[in-house]
N, C-alpha and C positions, 0 to 999 in steps of 0.2 A: 605497334606491331607492324612490321612491314617495310618500314623505311628506316632500319638501323643503319647508320653511317651514310645515308643519302648525302649526295653533294649538293648541299642546300646553296653553295654559292657559285655553282657551275651556270654559266650563262651560255646556252646554246645558241648559234648562230642561225636562227630561222625566224621567220617573220611570224610577228603576233599582232592581233588587233589592240586598238587602244583601250584602256580601262576606262569606263566612266566614273567620274569621281561623284559622291552624293553624301548628304549628311546620314546619320544613322536613322532618323525619322523617314527620310526618302526612300532609303533602302527599304525598310519594314513594310512600305506600301506594296511591295512585291510579293510578300510572304503571307499568307493567309492560312489559318487555323481551320482544318477541316473537320477534325475529330478531337477529343481530349489528348489523342497520343500522335496525332498526323498533322503536319503542316505541308503546304504546297508553295513552290516557287514558280511564280509566273514567268512566261516568256517576255524578256526585255529587260529582266534584271542584270543580264549582262548580254555583250554583243553577241548576235549571230545564234541564238539558242534554237536548235531544231525540235524541241519537245520541252515539257515541263520538267521540273524537278520537285522530289518530295522527299521529307525526312520524318523518322519516327521518334518522337521524344515524349515523356510524360512531364508533369509539372516540376517534378525533381530534378530534371534534367535540362529544363528549359533555360535556366540562369548561365549555365556554361556556353550553350551554344550562341546566345544573343550576346553575352559579354565578349565574345572571340570577335563577333562582327563590329560592336561598338568601339571596341579598343582600335580596330583596323581603321574605322571611320574617323575617329578622333585623332589618331596619330598621322592619317594621311599616308601611311607608308604603304607599300604593296612588295617590299622586299621579303626574302625568304618563303615560308610558306603563307599563302593566302588562308583566310578564314574558311573553316570547313564548306559552310552554306555556299560562298562565292565558289570553291572548288567543285562542289554539286553542279552549279548552273554552268560552269566553263566546260565541265564534262558533257553537258546537254547540248553543246555547240559543237561537238565533234561529229565529223562525217559518218553517217550511216547508223547513228543510234535511234534505237526504237523505243516507243513508249514512253519512258521518263528515265531520268537519272536519279537513283534511289539512295537516301543515306539511312543506316541504321542506328539504333538508339546509343551506340558506342563511338559514334561518329566523331572524329577529330582531324585536325590538319594534317596531311601528309605530302608526299612529294607528287605533286601534279594533281592525281586523284586523292581526295580526303580518304583517311583510313576508315573503315566502314561504308565504302560507297560501292553499289552494284550498277553496272551499266552493260547492257546488250547491244550488240551490233549485228546487223542483217547480213548473213553470209552471202546472199544472193544479190546484194548491193555494190557494184565495183569499187564505190567510194568508200566503203567501210573500212574502218581503222583497227589495227591494234595497238595499245599503247603500254610499253613495260610500266608506267607509273600507275595503271589501272592493276596491276599484280603485284607490284612492290618489289623490294630488292631482296627481301628473305623469300624467294620463292617456295610455295608450298610449305610455308610456315605452317604447323597444325598441331593437333592435339590427338594423342591416343590415350584410351582409357582401358586398362586392365581391371578385371575382377579377380576376387580371390574367395576361397570358402573360410577365411580367417576372420574373427571379430575383434573388435577394439580391446576386448579382454585378454584376446591371445597375444596381440602386438604391444599393448600399453607397457607391460614389464620389460620389454626389450627394445623400445622405440628408440633409445639414444644408440643402441648397438646397430640396430637396423639402419638408422640414419647413416651411421659411419659406414657400415658396409656398402650402402649405395654410393657414397661418396667416394668410397675407396674403388669401386667397380666402374663408375662412370666418370670419364674424363670430362672436367668442367672449366669454364673460365675461357677468357680470350686468349687465342693462339693454342687452345688445348689440342693434343694430338690422341688419335684413337689407338684403342688396344687391339683391335682386329685386324690381322694382318693384310694389308691390301695392295697389289702391284697395280701399275698402271693398266695392265690387261684386265685386271680384275674391276678397276674404276670404269673402264669403258663397257664392261658386260653389265655393271651395276646400273650406268646410265641408260642403257637399252632397255635392260630386263625388270629395273624395279625390284620389287618383292619377289619375283620369280627367281632373282639371284640370290636373295637371303635365303629362300627356301632351299635351292640347289646346293648353297654351301652349307646347309645345316644351322642357320642363325634364326630361322623363324619356322613355326609350325605351318603345315600345309593349309590348315583352316584359318590362318590369320588374315590371309588376303581377302577371304570371303567376306570379312567385317571391317573392311577397308575401302574407302572412296576410290573409284575407279579400278578397284581389285588390286590397288598397290602398284599399277603400272599403266602410263600413258603410251599407247601403241605408237603415238607419231614421233616419239622421240628419236633423235639422232645424234649420236654422240659427235659426229664429226663437224657438226655445228657449234660444239661448245669449244671455246679458245683453249690454246694449250694453258695459257696463264690462268683460266678458271680452274682446269683439270690439275694444276700444281697447287692452287689453293685448297681444292677439295680433297686431294689424295690422303694427306695426313689427317683429315678432320672427321672422317667417316667413324659414326659411333661415338660422336661427341656432342655434349649438350649446348656449349657454347655459353654466352654471357647475357646480358641486358634482360630482357623478359621471360627468357627460357628457364624451365624448371622441370624437376622430377619430384611429385609430391606423393606421400602416403596419404591417403584420404579415407574418411569412414563416411558411411552414409548417416546423414543426420535428418533427412525427411524424405518421404515418398509421397508424391502427389498424386502418381498414376500407377496403380498397383499392377494392372495388367501389362502396361508398357515396362514396368521395371522388372516383373516376372519374366518376360520374353528375353530381357537382357541379362538375367541370371541374377538380378538382384532381389533378394527374399527378405531382408530384414535390415531394420535401422541398427546401426553399429557394424555393418558388414565393411571389410575393408577393400579398398581398391588403390590402384596406383595410376597417376595420370603424368604423361609425358609430354611436354611441350618445346617442341625445337624445330627446326627447318632444314634448309640447304646449305646453311653456313657460308663460308667465302666463296663457294662455288656458284651459288645462286646469285651472290651479290655481284659476282663478276659477269655473269651472263647477262643481267640487267644493264650493268655499267656498258659492255659492249655493244649492245642492242641500242641503247641511247644514242651512242656516237655514231653507229652505221645510219641510224634513221634520220640524223640531222640533214644528210646530203638529200636522203629520199624526200624528206618533206619540200626541201627547195626544187628539186626536180619536178616533183608532182604537183607543186604550187598548192600544198596544204599550209592553212594558217589557223593557228589556234589563238586562244586567249591568254596562254600562259606558256612561257618557255619550257617549262617544266613536263607539259603535256606533249612531249615528243612522241611521234607515232608514225606508223607506215600503213599503207593499204595492205589489208589481209591478204589479198592476192599478189603483192609485190614480193621480189626475192627476199627483200628486207623483212618483210611481214612473215614470210613462210619460214625463214631461218630462225627468227626469233622464237615463233612457236614450237619448231623442233628443238631447239635449245632449252626453251622453258620446259617442255615436257621432260626432257632429259634431267634438268635440274630438280624436278619434281619427283622424279623416279629416285634420284639421289636422296632427297628428304625422306621418302618412304623407306628406303633400306637404312637411312640413319636412325630413324626412330625403331625400325625392326631390331638393328643391332643393339639399341640400348634396350629394347624389350628382353632381347637375350641375355644382357647383363643384369637386369633387374631380376629375371627369372632365377638366375643362377646365385644371386644375392639372397633372395628369399629362400631358395632351397637349402643353402648352405645354413642359414639361421635357425630354419626349423628342422633340419635334418630329415628332409623330404625331398620330394621331387616337383618340378613346376607343374606337371600333370595331376599329381595328388593334391595339390593345393589349388586345382581349378584355376590356373593363372592364364584364363583365355581373354583374348581381346574382344571387347564390347563393341568397340568402333574406332576408327582412325579418320579424322576429318581434316581436311584442308582449308586454310583462311586465305591464302593469297595464290590465285590461280585464274586462268582463263581457259574456258572449256567450251568445246562445240556441243550445243544442246537443242532438243527439239522444245518449242514453247509455243503456245496459243496466243497470237498478237491481233487483234482487232477481228476475231473470229477465224482467222486463218492460222494453220500450223506452219511455222517458220524455224529455219535453221539458224540459229543465233550463235555468236562468239560471246559467251558471258563473261565479263571480267568481274571477278570477286576479290576485292582487297579489303583484308579486315573484315571478312564477313564469311558465311558459313553456309555451304549447300545445306538445305532442309528439304528434301523431297517428300511428298505426301504418302499415305498408305496406299498400297497397291501400284507404286511406280515400279516399272520393269527395271530400274537400275539400283534398287535397294535389294539387301539379301532376302532370300525367302522368308527367314525366320522373323523378319520385321515387317512383312508385307501388311500385317493387320493392325501396325502401330505407327508405321511411318518412319523415316530415317532418324535414328539417333543423332543428336546435335551435341556437340561437347563445348561447353561455356566454361573457359578458365578463369578462375578469379585472380585476385590479385596476391601478393605474397602475404599469407595469413588469413585471407579472407576465404568464404565459401565459393564453391565452382557448382554448376548445374549441369544437368544431362537433360535436354528438351527433344521433342519429336517434331518433325515436319508435319505441315497441314496442306489441305488442298486451296485455302484461302491464301497462304503464302505462296503457293506455285502461281496463282493468278495475280497477286499483287505485286511480288518482289522477285519473280523468276525462281521461285523456290529457294530463297534465301533469307537468313535470319542474322542475328548478331554473332560475334566472335569471342567478346570478353567484356572488361570494364571500359576500356578505352581511357586514354590519358586524360587527365584534367589539368596538369601542369607540366612544365617542360623539364627535362633531367637537370637543366642548369638551376632552375627555382627549386627543385626538390633537393639538390645538394646545398643550396645556399639556405633553405629554410629548417632542414631536418639534421639530426645527429645520427650516425649510424649506431652508436651505442644505444640510444633511445628506442630506435627501431627492433634492435636485436633484444632489448629487456623486455618490450611489449610483447613480442612474439613468446618469449620464454614464460612471460606471465600468463599467457593464453594456454599453456601447456603444449606449445609447438616446438619441436627440436628443430634445429636449423644448421645447416653446414653450408658455407659459402667460400668460395675462392678468392674473392675480394670484398671483405667486409664493408670497405668504405663506398662501395657501390650499391649498397642495399637500400640507401634512403632514395635513390632513383626509383626503386620498385616498392617502396612503402605503400600502404593502402591509401595514404593522403594524397599520394600522386595520381590517384585513378578515381574514375566516376564510381559510383556505388553499382557494383555488379548485380545486386538485387533490382535496384531500380532499372537497370538496362533490361534484364531479364522478364521482369513484370511488364515492361511496356510491350515486348514482343509478345507476351501472353495475352495481354488485354487487346492489342491489335490484331491477335489471330494468325499471325505469320509463323508461330511455333507455338508448342504446348509444353509447360512444365511436368517433368517427370520425376526427377530426382535432385536432391540438394546434398552436396558433399563438404564436408568439413575436413581442413588439412589438421594433421598431427606430426608431420614431419616434411620440411622443405629442403631440398638440394638445389643449389644454384651456382652460377658462375661468378 
């Protein structure tokens, strides 16, 4: 997640440090196990590290992480994406990074930064950088969870009809176009206003934004910094799901781990029906990232910024290129919140029609909306001093603790809800943020299962008919725009989301609250 369609083969004309080639055993000398779920990467693992790295995995996840490194050492190849553990260390060598480069349990290789990487940069350090690779190409790819007062007994008999209604209401698939009428003036307003635009236009409830990260609007957004090409790509796609790992699922509460936290979220009983929407900024966000990478190529040469990987294109935060990217990225983030709000409107309409009711009577409130790919200015304690940091979260989720001023008043006693989407046909989770996570990971936790094998390998090894038949045997209704692409998203293509969540819970960086089970899946 985060690097859909990334230009893997693009070679930027920027200076890079020479990689040190070692055997697998030699590489492992720099990686020490600190606890049953935490490893530390020593300085010296790659050239120029300014701090240590660390990553969180349990025994069930160790094999994939180290096999990736072993494979790279054995092949002697550094083409394409580096192993995730190498990418963590390369990020630790970027100018202005503080504390450590952090990898979460769903960590896997991505463009520049690994997906599942968290890194914070000191805003008071003039050398500190911002990197589009630390956000990802699908800016503000994220998840929204709606609750209902329906139960599985209510939905079960009409599950197929409801799945079809959602598929009919929400445009899905590559190149899908939205049904919500949008002019260029509307788009510019949405880029600036985020969910405030959705509320103004009647596509969202006023209370929706109270349960949304950043209240659904990044104030530093500047639509003028978004290229005309990006806007052209984004204009017809507002209110669309897209393809890849994006989905809309009807889910039921399968298990409640923390009854008090669940009750604060309006979850009262096992079997209660929820809806999870997973999507991002579509082609607009991808173009914003691409445009920034190109502009930063010249900035790196001008400012003499040298990295360990050409994919780590970056610019000084205070430079014009850095400021332009942050303003455009914020606009793309606003687009993503409007996109999920538009689909929320369509989901509410579909449920209301099916049950001959109203969304309000069905209690279709937003539990929370989280971002997985974003960079934000935040206050954190570093070495006993409060610092203003630019926190990059790529394939990771903000998870602020109880009593933090930036989480909703009704969640003050439980911590921020964290939405962890599973893979197609597997369970999802709701977690809550912790004070330990605030201290250890800049208030961050995992975002999902994390890929275990490439899309190409999934297509070679799996049959789409087998995947669909398996879902049907589990009692899961499915609607897909491109059936032959479903093997890319099969559970076999991903790590075990339960192992990922259990690692975060054991490490104390987030707490398990609710487990959700899918009964209907809508995909591109």
